[in-house]
C-alpha positions in Angstrom: 62.3 -61.7 -122.6 59.7 -58.8 -122.0 56.6 -60.1 -123.2 57.2 -62.8 -120.5 57.6 -60.1 -117.8 54.5 -58.5 -118.3 51.5 -61.7 -116.1 54.5 -61.2 -113.6 54.2 -57.4 -113.4 50.7 -57.4 -114.0 50.4 -60.4 -111.4 52.6 -58.3 -108.8 50.5 -54.9 -109.2 47.6 -56.6 -108.7 48.9 -58.2 -105.1 50.0 -54.4 -104.3 46.2 -53.6 -105.0 45.0 -56.1 -102.2 47.0 -55.3 -100.1 46.3 -51.5 -100.2 42.4 -52.0 -99.6 42.9 -54.3 -96.8 44.5 -51.5 -95.6 42.3 -50.3 -91.9 41.3 -47.1 -91.9 41.9 -45.2 -89.4 39.6 -45.0 -86.2 38.2 -42.1 -84.4 37.7 -41.5 -80.9 35.0 -40.3 -79.4 34.2 -38.3 -75.7 31.1 -36.9 -74.6 30.3 -33.5 -74.6 30.3 -32.2 -71.6 28.6 -28.3 -72.8 30.3 -25.4 -71.7 29.3 -25.5 -67.5 31.0 -21.9 -66.0 33.3 -22.0 -62.9 31.3 -22.4 -59.2 32.0 -18.8 -57.7 30.5 -20.3 -53.9 33.3 -21.9 -52.2 30.7 -22.6 -49.4 27.8 -24.2 -51.6 26.0 -27.2 -51.1 27.7 -30.2 -50.4 26.9 -32.9 -52.4 28.2 -36.6 -53.5 27.5 -38.1 -56.3 27.3 -41.5 -56.1 27.8 -44.5 -56.8 26.9 -43.9 -60.4 26.1 -47.2 -61.6 26.0 -48.0 -65.7 24.5 -51.1 -67.6 27.1 -53.6 -68.4 26.8 -53.0 -72.0 27.8 -49.9 -72.0 31.7 -50.4 -70.5 33.4 -50.9 -72.8 35.7 -49.3 -75.5 32.9 -50.7 -78.4 31.0 -47.6 -79.6 27.1 -49.7 -80.0 25.1 -48.5 -82.5 21.3 -49.2 -82.1 19.4 -51.1 -84.9 16.1 -50.7 -86.3 15.1 -54.3 -85.0 16.7 -53.3 -81.2 20.0 -54.9 -81.3 23.2 -53.4 -81.0 26.0 -53.6 -83.1 29.9 -52.3 -82.7 30.7 -48.7 -84.9 33.5 -49.4 -87.7 34.4 -45.6 -87.5 34.6 -44.7 -84.4 35.1 -46.3 -80.7 35.2 -43.9 -76.9 38.4 -42.7 -76.0 38.9 -44.6 -72.9 36.1 -45.2 -69.7 32.9 -44.1 -71.1 31.7 -44.6 -67.1 34.7 -41.6 -66.5 33.5 -39.9 -69.0 29.6 -40.0 -67.3 30.8 -39.2 -64.0 32.6 -36.2 -64.8 30.2 -34.6 -66.5 27.4 -34.8 -64.0 30.3 -33.6 -61.6 30.6 -30.4 -63.7 27.5 -30.0 -65.0 26.2 -30.3 -61.4 28.6 -28.0 -59.7 28.0 -25.1 -61.9 24.0 -25.2 -61.8 24.3 -25.3 -58.3 27.1 -23.2 -58.1 29.0 -24.6 -55.9 32.9 -25.9 -54.9 31.6 -28.4 -53.2 30.4 -31.3 -55.3 32.2 -34.2 -55.7 32.2 -37.7 -56.6 31.4 -40.7 -54.1 33.4 -42.2 -51.8 33.5 -38.4 -50.0 36.6 -38.0 -48.3 36.9 -37.7 -44.5 35.2 -34.9 -42.6 32.8 -34.6 -45.4 29.3 -34.2 -44.9 27.1 -33.6 -47.7 24.3 -32.2 -47.7 22.0 -34.6 -50.2 24.1 -38.1 -51.5 22.8 -38.6 -55.0 22.1 -42.4 -56.0 22.3 -42.9 -59.5 22.0 -45.9 -62.4 22.0 -45.7 -66.1 20.2 -48.4 -67.6 20.8 -46.9 -71.5 22.4 -44.8 -73.5 23.2 -45.5 -76.8 21.8 -44.2 -80.7 22.1 -45.7 -84.2 22.5 -43.7 -87.5 19.0 -43.9 -87.7 17.6 -44.0 -84.2 17.4 -41.3 -82.0 19.9 -41.3 -78.6 17.5 -42.5 -75.6 18.7 -42.1 -71.9 17.0 -44.2 -69.3 18.1 -43.4 -65.4 16.7 -43.9 -62.3 18.2 -41.6 -59.4 17.1 -41.5 -55.5 18.5 -38.8 -53.5 19.4 -39.3 -49.9 19.8 -36.3 -47.1 22.0 -35.9 -44.4 19.6 -38.0 -41.9 19.8 -40.9 -44.0 16.1 -40.1 -45.4 15.0 -40.6 -49.5 13.5 -37.0 -50.0 13.3 -37.8 -54.2 13.5 -40.6 -56.0 12.6 -40.5 -60.0 12.6 -42.3 -62.9 13.8 -41.0 -66.6 13.0 -41.6 -69.7 14.8 -38.8 -72.3 15.2 -38.7 -76.3 17.4 -36.4 -78.7 17.0 -36.3 -82.4 20.7 -36.6 -84.2 22.1 -36.2 -88.0 22.9 -39.3 -88.2 26.5 -39.4 -88.4 28.7 -41.3 -85.3 30.3 -37.5 -84.1 26.4 -36.3 -83.9 25.4 -39.5 -82.4 27.8 -39.5 -79.4 27.2 -35.2 -79.6 23.5 -36.2 -79.1 24.1 -38.4 -75.8 26.2 -35.6 -74.3 22.9 -33.3 -74.8 21.3 -36.2 -72.4 23.3 -36.4 -69.9 23.3 -32.7 -69.8 19.9 -32.5 -69.5 20.0 -35.5 -66.8 21.9 -32.8 -64.8 19.5 -29.7 -65.5 16.5 -32.1 -63.8 19.0 -33.2 -61.2 19.7 -29.7 -60.3 16.5 -28.6 -60.0 15.7 -31.5 -57.5 18.4 -30.7 -55.1 18.2 -27.0 -54.3 15.2 -27.0 -51.9 17.4 -29.4 -50.0 20.1 -27.0 -49.8 18.9 -25.3 -46.5 18.4 -28.6 -44.9 18.0 -27.6 -40.7 21.4 -28.9 -38.7 21.2 -31.9 -36.9 21.1 -31.2 -32.9 22.2 -34.4 -31.2 19.9 -35.3 -28.0 22.1 -34.9 -24.5 22.9 -38.3 -23.2 20.8 -39.3 -20.2 22.5 -40.6 -17.1 20.9 -43.7 -16.2 18.4 -43.9 -13.0 20.7 -45.1 -9.7 18.8 -48.2 -9.0 18.6 -48.6 -4.9 18.7 -51.8 -4.1 15.9 -53.5 -2.4 16.1 -55.2 1.0 15.2 -58.3 0.7 12.0 -59.2 2.0 10.9 -62.4 5.1 14.1 -61.0 6.7 13.3 -59.3 10.2 15.1 -55.5 10.5 17.5 -55.8 13.1 18.5 -52.3 15.1 21.4 -51.1 15.5 23.1 -51.7 18.9 23.7 -48.1 21.1 25.2 -47.7 24.2 23.5 -47.5 27.6 24.2 -45.0 30.0 23.5 -45.6 34.0 24.1 -44.1 36.8 25.5 -47.0 38.8 29.2 -47.3 40.5 31.0 -49.8 39.9 33.7 -50.2 42.8 36.9 -52.2 42.4 38.6 -53.6 45.6 
């Protein structure tokens, strides 16, 4: 009986071994590295609204993508984003700009009621990715709108950051790229801090329109009482 049970035991061991191999390895979750921005000290610094911030469609997912040498993108098997990448980008930019401008008045669009910004930053991020053998790359464009609604700066940015190749190193490099973007943005924003106040011009009263007399009609003089020295006698 022992001889007959041996093949069954071997078969059961093989099945359990295959089941163990099919168990998925734990997947790491990643967030962008925001650096170490300090707390801004000025409570009444430059007023800045960031946004709308447009992020490329292929980045709006939890999948952490890997850029291949041929330019294609594949999903990473050992990691993914811990939540929304777009939200991470927004928060990183707010913290970085508030620190670099030393202002507590930096917020995301839409601005709260009664908040009048000195500058609004319109930002579009069209690329932010990397690969095991590909540097991290950031492509973006910004426009700066002053308080009068005029475009004061328009710039297209291309940044690259090398890394060690691991997934963690790639995520760190992407965070560094966004920090560099915030540094360039702060440099462009600072000259717009001292804009002259907008003075509303006083409203001019509407001119009184004088009614013109109809032409062609003779003027009729007003009747006036006529005095006389004649006495009237009544009988």
